[in-house]
C-alpha positions in Angstrom: -31.3 -12.3 16.1 -32.6 -10.7 13.1 -31.4 -7.2 14.1 -29.1 -4.6 13.1 -27.4 -1.9 14.9 -26.4 1.6 13.4 -24.0 3.6 14.7 -22.6 6.8 14.5 -19.7 9.4 16.1 -19.2 11.8 17.4 -15.7 12.9 18.2 -14.1 15.6 20.1 -10.3 16.4 19.4 -8.7 18.5 21.7 -6.9 20.8 20.1 -2.3 21.3 20.6 -3.0 25.2 20.2 -0.7 27.1 22.7 -3.9 29.1 23.4 -7.6 28.8 23.4 -9.8 29.1 20.4 -11.2 32.7 21.9 -9.6 33.1 24.9 -5.4 33.8 25.2 -4.5 31.5 27.6 -2.0 28.6 28.1 -3.7 25.0 26.3 -2.3 22.8 29.4 -3.1 19.7 30.6 -2.2 18.7 34.4 -2.0 22.5 35.9 -3.4 22.6 39.3 -7.1 24.0 39.1 -8.2 27.3 37.8 -4.5 28.1 37.2 -4.9 28.9 33.7 -8.5 31.1 33.1 -8.9 34.6 31.8 -11.5 37.5 32.0 -12.9 35.9 28.6 -12.9 31.8 29.6 -14.7 32.6 32.7 -17.4 34.5 30.9 -17.0 38.6 32.9 -19.6 40.3 31.7 -18.1 43.1 28.7 -15.7 40.8 27.1 -15.0 39.8 23.5 -14.0 36.9 22.4 -11.2 36.9 19.1 -10.6 33.7 17.2 -7.1 31.6 17.5 -6.3 31.4 13.5 -4.3 28.0 14.4 -7.4 26.3 15.3 -9.0 27.2 12.1 -6.0 26.2 10.6 -6.3 22.9 12.6 -9.8 21.9 11.1 -8.9 22.7 8.1 -5.9 20.2 7.9 -8.1 17.5 9.8 -10.6 18.3 7.3 -9.3 17.9 3.9 -7.5 14.6 5.2 -10.7 13.7 5.6 -11.8 14.9 1.7 -14.7 17.1 3.3 -15.7 20.0 1.2 -13.7 23.1 3.0 -16.4 25.5 3.2 -15.1 29.0 1.8 -17.3 31.3 4.3 -18.6 29.9 8.0 -20.1 31.4 10.4 -20.1 30.6 14.8 -23.4 29.7 16.7 -24.6 30.2 20.5 -25.7 27.1 21.6 -27.6 28.4 24.9 -27.7 25.9 28.1 -26.7 26.0 31.8 -24.9 23.9 33.5 -21.9 24.9 36.3 -18.8 24.1 34.2 -19.5 26.2 30.7 -19.7 30.0 33.1 -21.2 32.0 30.1 -24.4 30.0 29.8 -23.8 29.0 26.0 -20.7 27.1 24.4 -19.9 29.4 20.7 -19.9 26.1 18.3 -21.1 25.7 15.1 -24.9 24.4 13.8 -25.6 25.8 11.0 -22.5 26.8 9.4 -19.3 24.1 10.5 -16.1 24.9 8.6 -15.7 21.3 5.9 -18.4 18.6 5.5 -19.0 15.5 3.2 -15.6 13.9 3.5 -14.9 9.9 4.3 -12.7 7.8 5.6 -11.3 4.4 4.9 -11.5 2.2 7.8 -8.9 -1.4 8.0 -10.6 -4.1 9.5 -9.7 -7.1 11.9 -9.9 -9.5 9.0 -8.4 -7.4 6.7 -10.4 -5.7 4.6 -12.1 -1.7 4.5 -15.0 0.1 4.5 -16.4 3.1 3.9 -17.9 5.3 6.9 -19.0 9.0 5.8 -18.0 12.3 7.6 -21.5 14.5 8.0 -19.0 17.3 9.1 -16.4 19.2 10.9 -16.7 22.0 13.5 -15.0 24.3 15.5 -16.0 25.0 19.4 -14.3 26.1 22.5 -14.7 23.4 25.4 -16.0 23.3 28.6 -14.6 23.5 32.3 -14.4 20.3 34.3 -17.0 18.6 37.2 -15.0 17.6 40.5 -17.2 15.3 42.1 -15.0 13.8 44.6 -12.8 16.3 45.6 -14.9 17.9 48.4 -17.6 15.1 50.2 -20.3 18.0 49.8 -19.8 19.9 46.9 -19.0 20.0 43.4 -15.3 21.8 42.3 -15.2 23.4 39.6 -11.9 23.7 37.4 -11.9 26.5 34.7 -8.4 25.6 32.8 -10.2 23.1 30.0 -12.6 25.8 29.8 -12.0 27.5 26.2 -9.8 24.8 24.9 -10.3 24.1 21.1 -11.8 20.9 20.5 -13.0 20.2 16.6 -15.9 17.6 16.6 -16.0 15.0 14.1 -19.7 14.1 13.4 -19.3 10.8 11.1 -22.4 9.3 9.2 -24.5 6.5 10.6 -22.7 3.8 8.6 -21.0 1.4 11.3 -22.8 -1.6 12.1 -20.5 -3.6 13.8 -18.7 -2.6 17.2 -15.7 -3.7 15.5 -16.2 -0.8 12.9 -17.2 0.8 15.5 -13.7 0.7 16.9 -11.5 0.3 14.1 -12.8 3.3 13.0 -12.4 6.0 16.4 -8.3 4.4 16.4 -8.2 5.5 12.7 -9.4 8.6 13.4 -6.8 8.9 16.9 -3.9 7.5 14.7 -4.9 10.8 11.9 -5.0 13.5 14.5 -1.7 12.5 16.2 0.0 12.1 12.5 -1.4 15.8 12.0 0.1 17.5 15.1 -3.8 18.6 15.8 -4.2 16.5 19.1 -2.3 13.9 21.2 -5.4 11.6 21.1 -5.1 11.2 25.0 -7.9 9.4 26.2 -7.3 8.7 29.3 -6.5 12.6 29.6 -10.1 13.4 28.1 -7.8 15.6 25.1 -10.2 12.8 22.5 -13.6 12.2 23.5 -16.3 9.8 21.5 -20.7 10.0 22.3 -21.9 7.4 20.2 -25.5 7.2 18.8 -26.6 3.7 18.4 -30.2 2.9 17.0 -31.5 -0.7 16.2 -33.3 -2.0 13.5 -34.8 -5.9 11.6 -32.8 -6.4 8.9 -33.7 -5.3 5.5 -36.0 -2.2 6.7 -34.2 1.2 5.3 -35.4 3.1 7.8 -33.5 3.8 11.0 -34.6 3.1 14.7 -35.0 5.4 17.6 -31.3 6.7 18.4 -29.6 7.0 21.9 -26.5 8.7 22.6 -23.7 6.9 25.0 -21.6 9.4 26.6 -18.5 9.2 28.7 -16.6 6.9 26.2 -12.8 7.4 27.8 -11.5 4.4 25.3 -12.1 2.0 22.3 -12.6 -0.6 24.3 -15.3 1.8 26.9 -16.8 2.2 23.1 -16.8 -1.4 21.6 -18.7 -2.8 25.0 -21.4 -0.6 25.6 -22.0 -0.7 21.5 -22.3 -4.6 22.5 -24.4 -3.8 25.5 -26.6 -0.8 24.1 -27.7 -3.0 21.2 -28.6 -6.5 23.2 -30.7 -4.2 25.4 -32.8 -2.2 22.9 -32.9 -5.6 21.1 -34.5 -7.3 23.9 -37.0 -4.1 24.2 -38.6 -4.1 20.6 -38.6 -7.9 21.4 -40.5 -7.5 24.4 -43.2 -5.1 22.5 -41.8 -2.1 24.5 -40.9 1.5 22.6 -36.9 2.2 22.7 -36.9 5.9 24.1 -34.8 8.7 22.8 -32.1 9.5 25.4 -29.0 10.2 26.8 -27.1 7.3 28.3 -24.3 7.0 29.8 -21.5 4.4 30.8 -20.5 3.1 34.5 -17.8 0.3 32.8 -20.4 -2.7 32.7 -24.2 -1.4 32.1 -25.8 2.1 30.3 -28.3 3.9 32.6 -30.1 6.8 31.7 -28.8 10.5 32.2 -31.9 13.0 30.7 -34.3 12.7 27.8 -32.4 13.5 24.7 -32.4 17.5 23.4 -33.4 18.5 20.2 -31.5 21.8 17.9 -34.7 24.0 19.7 -34.0 23.1 22.9 -30.3 24.9 22.6 -31.6 28.1 21.2 -29.5 27.8 18.7 -28.7 31.1 17.0 -25.8 33.5 14.7 -22.7 34.2 17.9 -22.9 38.2 17.6 -19.5 38.7 19.0 -17.2 37.7 15.8 -17.8 38.1 12.2 -18.2 35.5 9.7 -14.8 33.9 8.4 -13.4 34.0 5.0 -11.2 31.3 3.6 -8.9 32.5 0.8 -8.2 29.5 -1.7 -4.6 30.4 -1.9 -4.4 29.5 2.0 -6.5 26.7 1.7 -4.1 25.6 -1.4 -1.1 25.6 0.8 -2.5 23.7 3.9 -3.1 20.8 1.2 0.3 21.0 0.5 1.5 20.9 4.3 0.1 17.5 4.8 2.5 14.6 5.3 1.9 11.4 4.1 -1.3 10.2 5.6 -1.5 6.9 7.9 -3.1 5.0 5.2 -1.4 6.2 1.9 1.6 4.9 3.7 0.3 1.4 5.5 0.3 0.2 2.0 3.8 1.7 0.6 5.3 -0.2 3.7 2.9 -3.8 2.5 4.0 -2.9 -1.0 6.6 -1.4 -1.4 8.5 -2.7 1.0 7.0 -5.9 1.7 6.0 -5.4 5.4 2.8 -7.5 6.9 -0.1 -6.2 7.9 0.6 -6.4 11.6 4.4 -4.9 11.4 2.4 -2.0 9.4 -0.2 -1.2 11.7 2.5 -1.0 14.7 5.2 0.9 12.8 1.6 3.9 11.8 0.4 3.4 15.1 2.3 7.0 15.5 3.7 9.4 13.6 7.5 9.6 15.9 7.6 5.3 15.0 7.2 6.6 11.4 9.7 9.4 11.6 11.7 6.7 13.2 11.5 4.2 10.8 12.2 6.8 8.2 15.2 7.9 9.7 16.4 4.2 9.8 15.4 3.7 6.1 17.9 7.0 5.8 20.9 5.2 7.3 20.6 2.3 5.4 19.0 -0.3 7.2 16.3 -2.4 5.1 12.6 -1.9 6.2 12.2 -5.3 7.7 15.3 -5.3 9.2 13.7 -1.9 11.0 10.9 -3.0 11.6 11.6 -6.4 13.7 13.6 -3.9 15.8 11.1 -0.6 16.1 8.2 -3.3 16.8 11.0 -6.2 18.4 13.1 -4.1 21.8 12.9 -0.5 20.9 8.8 -1.2 21.5 9.3 -3.8 24.3 11.5 -0.9 26.2 8.5 1.6 25.6 6.2 -1.0 27.0 7.7 -1.9 29.6 9.1 2.0 30.6 5.4 3.6 30.3 7.2 5.9 27.5 6.0 7.0 23.9 8.3 6.6 20.9 9.1 10.7 21.2 10.9 9.6 24.5 13.0 7.2 22.4 17.1 8.9 24.3 18.9 6.6 20.8 19.2 8.5 17.3 18.2 6.4 14.2 22.0 7.1 13.1 23.0 5.5 16.5 20.7 2.6 16.5 21.8 2.1 12.6 25.5 1.2 14.0 24.8 -1.3 15.9 22.1 -3.2 13.5 25.0 -3.3 11.5 26.6 -4.9 14.1 24.2 -7.7 13.7 23.9 -7.5 9.5 27.6 -8.1 9.3 27.5 -10.8 11.9 30.1 -9.4 14.8 27.6 -9.5 17.1 24.9 -11.9 17.6 21.2 -10.1 17.2 20.9 -12.0 20.8 23.8 -10.2 22.4 22.9 -7.1 20.4 19.2 -6.6 21.8 20.5 -7.8 25.5 23.4 -6.6 26.2 24.3 -3.9 23.5 20.7 -2.0 23.1 20.0 -1.3 27.0 23.8 0.0 26.9 23.1 2.3 24.4 19.6 3.0 26.1 21.7 4.2 28.6 25.1 5.9 26.8 22.7 6.9 24.1 26.2 8.4 21.9 28.3 5.7 22.6 30.2 4.1 19.7 28.3 0.3 19.5 31.4 -1.5 18.2 32.8 -0.3 20.7 30.9 -1.4 23.4 31.0 -4.7 21.5 35.0 -4.6 22.1 34.8 -4.2 25.5 32.1 -6.1 26.4 33.8 -8.9 24.2 30.6 -10.1 22.1 32.4 -10.0 18.9 31.9 -13.3 17.6 34.4 -15.7 16.5 35.3 -15.3 12.6 37.6 -18.3 12.2 36.0 -21.0 9.8 38.2 -23.6 10.4 37.8 -23.8 14.1 34.5 -23.2 13.6 34.7 -26.6 11.2 36.6 -28.3 13.3 34.9 -28.0 16.9 31.7 -29.2 14.7 34.3 -32.1 13.1 34.5 -33.1 17.2 30.6 -32.6 18.0 29.3 -34.6 15.4 31.9 -37.9 15.8 31.2 -37.7 19.5 27.1 -38.1 18.6 27.1 -40.8 15.9 23.6 -41.9 17.4 22.2 -38.9 17.4 23.9 -38.1 13.5 21.8 -41.3 12.5 18.4 -40.4 14.4 19.0 -36.4 12.5 19.6 -38.3 9.0 15.9 -40.9 9.7 14.3 -37.5 9.5 14.1 -36.2 13.5 15.2 -32.8 12.6 14.5 -31.5 15.9 18.0 -32.8 16.8 19.6 -29.5 14.9 19.3 -27.4 17.9 21.2 -29.9 20.1 24.5 -30.1 17.7 24.6 -26.0 17.5 23.9 -25.7 21.3 26.8 -28.1 21.5 29.5 -26.1 19.1 27.7 -22.9 20.7 29.4 -24.3 24.2 32.3 -25.2 22.5 33.1 -21.8 21.5 31.8 -19.7 24.6 29.3 -18.0 22.9 31.5 -16.8 21.1 30.1 -18.4 17.2 28.2 -17.0 14.9 24.9 -19.4 16.1 23.3 -18.7 12.2 26.4 -19.4 10.4 26.8 -22.2 13.0 23.5 -23.6 11.7 24.6 -23.6 8.0 27.5 -25.3 8.1 25.3 -27.9 10.0 22.8 -29.0 7.8 25.3 -29.0 5.3 27.5 -31.3 6.7 24.7 -33.9 8.2 23.1 -33.2 5.2 
């Protein structure tokens, strides 16, 4: 079309701390409205904020993971605007002096390539309350449980050029905040939210076009669809000789719609927060936080693919969330090979979690117990099919059960008598001379027929891999 999109994202991650950022009440989700509020979060006159140290620590850890420069001194600002879910009439945020700035992240695209995205700033601020427009036929209701919860705003440089890049970037950030344990990344519940700034320009032009902000993007898929729609809309305006307005728009699931004209910094009358002093960070504290960082997703991804030989798909699934990594490492610690551990984690375990709508952290079977089941398969005492379809569900029902005892109880131990196995194979081949001839002429698909005949004679007790190996030898 002769145009390219230019995108920068503002991602807000709700911090998983015990208390809010400037008020003492608990951070929670799903509680009845207005149960976790205080005089501070409700903006009562005379109340004073106190900074939650855990929120600062969380933002600094994220800044270190994003290769940012950490400010040794920073302060908070007031962002003034009036809205019913903001009881103080202003939001405590950072504008002139963010905690971290000048970072970068390398995202992985679907084709396997990587792309650098600059991080302009990370700032700590408080969340607003929540307006409920569908609970009453006449009035908008207000829930202030969320008011005052700590947020880290991650502002990217305008380095993204396609919806796919933007989706990969948001996926990377969600995975990262989960790995660090600072946010659960649940976009459906609003603990991770994304606003997109998009403009278009002719290919080759250096200057940026007019920027439009899209709000209410509550999923990675919604981000991709909204950017694609807005790109087409802006290109159509330019092609028709019209101007793109600087405005804020919302996404309704099928199109972007105007909300208001885009505000400027002057509209918010920023000024330093008078009730909070500047905060200084010591080098020793910063180094302790740096040392506490876990292995980050991209580093782990490279180790899984390069050192362990896992495929890109396998490594992507394992590094999706930290509990998957911890379980994978638990299986390795029990002597299970990386490839086999990946097969079980991305196969039976993930299928069970998806069917039950559970997170990995809720999986009931400890790695040591599952490793015993896997060992039965690796030693060819139990077939993979029976282990997956019979013993695995039994182990979920009773996570402390002994897999070997379960296999014996259910009569699933494979036949170890090779003499009997070879006799059955000989009988099957003797009874089907025409099929043997056809196989040797090149119709290799008949091997499955022979395996099935032997398994039927064994009552399912033969090891199908061993049957296939012996049949291949005798038919060659």
